C-alpha positions as CSV (number, residue, x, y, z in Angstrom):
1,X,34.6,105.6,71.1
2,X,33.7,105.9,74.8
3,X,36.0,107.8,77.2
4,X,37.1,106.0,80.4
5,X,37.6,108.2,83.4
6,X,39.7,107.3,86.4
7,X,39.6,109.4,89.6
8,X,42.6,109.9,91.8
9,X,44.1,111.9,94.6
10,X,47.8,112.4,95.3
11,X,49.2,109.6,97.5
12,X,50.9,109.8,100.9
13,X,49.5,113.2,101.9
14,X,50.9,115.1,98.9
15,X,49.0,118.1,97.5
16,X,49.5,120.6,94.7
17,X,48.9,124.2,94.1
18,X,48.5,124.0,90.4
19,X,47.9,121.7,87.4
20,X,51.5,121.9,86.2
21,X,52.7,120.4,89.5
22,X,50.2,117.5,89.2
23,X,51.4,116.8,85.7
24,X,55.1,117.0,86.7
25,X,54.7,114.4,89.5
26,X,52.5,112.2,87.2
27,X,55.3,112.2,84.6
28,X,57.9,111.6,87.3
29,X,56.1,108.3,88.2
30,X,54.9,109.4,91.7
31,X,52.0,107.4,93.2
32,X,48.4,108.4,93.2
33,X,45.5,106.8,95.0
34,X,42.5,105.6,93.0
35,X,39.1,106.8,94.1
36,X,35.7,105.5,93.3
37,X,34.2,102.2,92.1
38,X,37.5,101.3,90.3
39,X,39.0,100.5,93.7
40,X,41.2,102.2,96.2
41,X,44.7,101.1,95.3
42,X,47.8,103.1,94.4
43,X,49.0,103.6,90.9
44,X,51.4,105.7,88.8
45,X,52.1,106.3,85.2
46,X,54.4,103.4,85.2
47,X,51.6,101.0,86.0
48,X,49.6,101.7,82.9
49,X,51.9,100.1,80.4
50,X,55.4,98.6,80.1
51,X,56.2,101.4,77.7
52,X,54.7,104.5,79.5
53,X,55.5,106.6,76.5
54,X,52.8,104.7,74.7
55,X,50.0,104.1,77.2
56,X,47.4,103.4,74.5
57,X,48.6,99.8,74.6
58,X,46.8,99.3,77.9
59,X,44.6,102.3,78.5
60,X,43.2,102.8,75.0
61,X,43.2,106.2,73.4
62,X,40.3,107.7,75.3
63,X,41.2,107.4,78.9
64,X,41.4,110.4,81.2
65,X,42.6,110.6,84.8
66,X,40.9,113.2,87.0
67,X,43.2,114.2,89.8
68,X,41.8,116.2,92.7
69,X,44.3,118.7,94.2
70,X,44.4,122.0,96.2
71,X,42.9,120.3,99.3
72,X,40.6,118.3,96.9
73,X,38.9,121.5,95.7
74,X,40.2,121.5,92.1
75,X,40.6,118.9,89.3
76,X,43.4,118.4,86.8
77,X,42.4,116.2,83.9
78,X,45.4,114.2,82.6
79,X,45.1,112.8,79.1
80,X,47.4,111.1,76.6
81,X,48.0,112.2,73.0
82,X,50.3,110.4,70.6
83,X,51.5,113.8,69.5
84,X,51.8,115.6,72.9
85,X,52.3,112.7,75.3
86,X,50.8,113.2,78.7
87,X,49.2,116.7,79.1
88,X,46.6,118.5,81.2
89,X,43.3,119.2,79.4
């Protein structure tokens, strides 16, 4: 199965120092801004499915979100696992 990658940056001027902070805000439903050919809108974990504890309903099981942080110098890869939930790869 093919993996779909989404690229994003923290919205509204937010930035992070580490991957744990990226994941915490993602799980808290904070907005991120889409980057690349997918468009340039805002989205959060809550936009991916009505039941954000089971995002495979909308995303499929092979979607990863690449979030740039630390002044856009680093990347945190967020992924979903039915066993772990959202996690950083």
